[in-house]
N, C-alpha and C positions, 0 to 999 in steps of 0.2 A: 503492500500499500503506500504511495507516495502522499505526505504530507501535507503537500502544498497543490493540492488539486482542488483546494478551493479557499477560498479568502476565510481565513481565522478573525476570531474577534480582536486577536492582540497578539505582535511580533514575540513571538517563541525561540532563542537561541536553541540549535540542535543540540548544544552542549548540554541542556537542561533537559530535554528528551532523551538521550544515550546515556547519560551517566545513571538514573535509576534505572532506565529500557534494558541495559547491556547487562545488571546485576541482577535483576528479576524474570526478566520475560527472553531474553534473545537466544536462550536455548532451545525455547518453545517452536522456533520460526526455524523452517525448513524451506528454500535456505535462510541463514540467518539474516537478521539486515543491518547489524552493526558488524564493524570489524576490532579488532583488538587495539585500534587508536580511536573507537566511537565514532568513523567515517560510515558513510552510508555504504556499501559494499557489493549494493547488487543494481545492475544495470537497468533491469526490468522491475515492476511493480511485486513485491511479497505479501501474499495472500498471508492475514494474519488471523492465529487460535483467536478465540475470544477474548480470553483475557489480556493479552498484548497487545489486541485492538480498543478495548474498554479502557488501559494504560495510557495507550496514546491520546482517545480521546479528551479522558479527563485532563491530561497537561495542555492539550492546543483549547478547547473548551469549545468542541463541539459535540454531538450526539453522532454515534454509530451510523444509524439514518443517514444524516447527513452525507460522511464520507463516503457511503456505499452510491448514493444519490451521483455525487460526483465524480466517482470512478467511472461510473458508468458512461457518461457523459462525455468526461478529458479527451477523449480519443477522436472527438469531432470539434471539441470547442477550440477556435483560436485555430486553427491549422492556418485559415485566412490572414491572422495576426501576426503570423510567425513573419520576420526579418528574411525576406531570400537574400542570398540561400541560406540554408539551412543547415548545420551539419547536425547529424544523430550519430556518431561514433562513423563508420563504414559508410553510411549512406549521407549524401547530399539532398535534399530538397533544394532543385534547383528554383523551379518554379513551380506553380499549383498544377501544371501538367507533364513537369520532367523529374524524373527521380535517377540519381546516379550510385551506385554501388561496386566500394571498391571490392573486388574477391579477395574471400578468407577461406580459409582449411575447410567449413562446412559448406559453401558453394559447392566447392571443387570436389569435393569428396564423397558429400552426402549428398549433392545437390538442393540443399536447403539452407535457410540464412534467416537469424530472427528480425524480425520488425520493430524498432523502436517503438512504445506503445504511443510518444506524442506525435510518431508521424503516420501512425498507421490508417491513419482515417487517408490517408492519399489513396491507399486502394481500397477501400469501401466508403460505404454512404452511411452505415448505421453499425453501431456499436455490437458486437459479436458475444455470444455467451461462453463462458468457457466450455469446453469440448466440442463447439461447432467449427464446422469446416465449409469456407466458401470457396467455388471455382472461380480464379481468373483466366480472363481469356486473352491470348496472347498473341500476337503475330509477328512469326520470324521468318525472313527473309522469303517474305510472299506467303508462307502456309501459314494456317491457322493451326494452335497448339492449346493445350489447359495446364493450367497451373493451380496449385488449391492453398487457402491461408486457413490455418488452424488458429483458433484460439485455446490455449494450452493452460493450467492450472497456474495462478499465481497470473492471468491476464498476458503472458507470453504473448506474442504472436508470430508464428514460425510459417515462412514462405515457402512451397515446395515445388521445383521446377525440374524436377525427374523427368515428367513425360515431356519435356522441353529438350532435356539436356543434352540430347545428340546433335539436334539441328543448333542449339548455342554453345557447342563444344565447350561445357562444361570443365569436362575433365582436362582439360588439353590448359585452361586459363592458369595465368602463374599468381599464386593467393598475393595480397598486397600490393600488386603492379597492376594488373590489369583490371578493366572498369568494363560494368553493366549498365544500361539504360532504359529505363521505361519510360516511354511516352504515351501520354494519355491519349486514346483516337479518337474512342467515342463513349467517351465517359467514363468514368469508375469502373474498376473490374475489365477496361478493356484496354489493353496496352501494346503499341509498337515496340519489340525487344530488339538490343542490337550489344556488342563488344566492340572494345578494342584491347587487343593482346600484345604482348611485347613482340611476342612471332606473328610478326603483322599476317600470314595465313592464315592463323588462327583463329581471328578476328570474323566476326560475323555482322554485314554492313545493314544499315535499313532496308528493307524492302528488296533484298536481294544478296547472294552470297559473295562473292567478289567486286559482281558487274551490276549494283541497284537498279532495276526498271525507272521505279516509282518513289520520287521521296517527296510528294506531295499529299497529303493525307484530305481526305474530301471531306465536306460537311459542312456545318453551317458555315466556315469560315478555313480557310487555306493555312494550314500551317507547314513552316519546315523542318519535315521529321529530317534527323541528321543533322541538326547544327550543334548538340554538343561534341558529336564524333568530330566535324569539321574544324571545332574549332580547337580540337586538340593536336589532330594533324599540324595543324596551324602554329601551334606553338613548337613541337618537337623540329619541323621545318625553319622556324626561325631560332631556335634554340632558345627558346623561354623569353627572348629580348624584342623589346620594339625595334624596328627593323632603322628608325632614324633617329630614335634618341637615348638609345639602349637600356632605357628603364628596364629593369626585369620583372619578369609577371610574379606576383605572390605565389608562394605554392601550396597556399588554402583560401577559399573563397572567403571573403568578395574579391573579383577580378577586377585588375585595373588596366589592361589593357583589352585591346577589342581587334579578333581575327576579322579581317574586313576581305570580302571576294575581290578579286583583283577583275575578273570576268565575273559581271553579275548573274547572281544565283536564276535571275528571270533567264537569264540567255544562256546559261549552259546547259547541258546535257546531265544525266544523271551522275554519270561517274566525276565529271568537271565541279558538281556541287560539291562534292565530298573530299576533290581533292586538295589536300594541304598545300600544295605547291600554287595554286589558284587562291592563294591567299597573303595577305600581309597583317604581323601581327605590329599593330600601330597601338598609339599613345591614343586617346579620345580627342585631343585636339587637332592630331594630324589626319588623326581617320576623317574628322569632319572635311578638309581642305581633299584628300582622297578623293572621298566617296559621290563628293559633289562636283569632280571635275575640275578642282581649281589648282591642284598640284598630280605631276602624274611624274615616270620616270624614262628616265632615257635607255637606252640601249646598252649605255656603259653606267647603270647607278647613278645617276645626276638627276637629284629633285629638279624638274621644272614646275617654275609656276606661270601662271596666266597674268597676262599683262592686265587685267584686273585685280590680282591681290596686291593690295597695300605692299611695297618693298620694304617697311618695317616691321613687317610681320614676323619673317624670318628669324629678323635679329633681336626683336621681344623676346623671341620663345628660345633663343639661343639655338638656331637650326643652321646648320653649314649648307650653303645652297650650291657651294661647289666641290663637297665631297664625291667619291663613288661610294654609293652606299652597298652592301652586299646584296643579290640576290642570285636564285639558283637558276640555272639554264630553265628550268621549265618555267620559273617566275619570269623569266625572261619574254621566254615566247607569248604567257597568257599577258604581260604588259602592253604589248602589240597591239591585241584589242582593245586597253585601257587609252591609248595613246590616241587611236585612232577615232575610238565610239564614245567615250565617256570625256576623257579633257578636253575643256570648254566648250562640251555641246552646248551647255544651257545657253552660251552666247547666242549661236544657231536657232535655237528654240524663240530667243528675243527679237532676233532680226524675222522671224516667221510669222510673230505674234502681231510684228507693226506692218 
């Protein structure tokens, strides 16, 4: 039981609870609630026996009925209020429609993984009873699969992906390094799932194994399926730094750099949309200039500015326009499209409108 699932009448330091509780009731709990240092030792909530629960309720000044009611609602209360991206152990809720999971031993060996209580509302639309199992619909490589989510004792939720393990190549993922994404496609309990592995041949791309055929989900509005995968690829290609400023990306969310397509998403085929070489990792202010066509790069890697750009911009930002910036050969190929079709094209639009 999490004692902070509801608003209590007055602040209660953890030390006040842990001291007397550890001495009188900790051994009655399985698993134990507090460790030897008096710190909470469980990742997931603990279902307490009657006497331990009564003890804590008395300390914090609430009734057991109030605690029970709050614990049933916490799974869904405030998911929209979380600051995105929200980190919960090996999970990152990137948005209300995208969740990232870093592979762990349980996922790789048993094809299942725990879902922290505070984010389980990403997958389901209502609280689950202990012992209840719900099916989750998955789309992997353009084919449909099923997964299950089970609420176990202590309200610990376990996501089982065994029926999609082969399609996702879970046994070939590397624990601690490889990533798995869930993108909501048709409401909760329906997700497009894909992976990015250290061994690229084991990656399962959105809507296809190695050559995705469709990366746009259909529904009320169009979504860019696979954008997190593209971003990870761009970060690798650009060595984790802004191409222009050299600023490094943060190792953990929130990110400070943008993965910008060179050839726009709308103009790219499904392979180009996910190709990390069709992107630049840029600081937001540089990305704004690049995306709007106010700057581009020459064949040699020099930053070219539109005549309409105030010449003091570069000097104010500490950008060297004479420097030759490092681009890969494939990035240079994509940049030909940017110079021809994006750079200063807004000027043509202005002339046409006149």
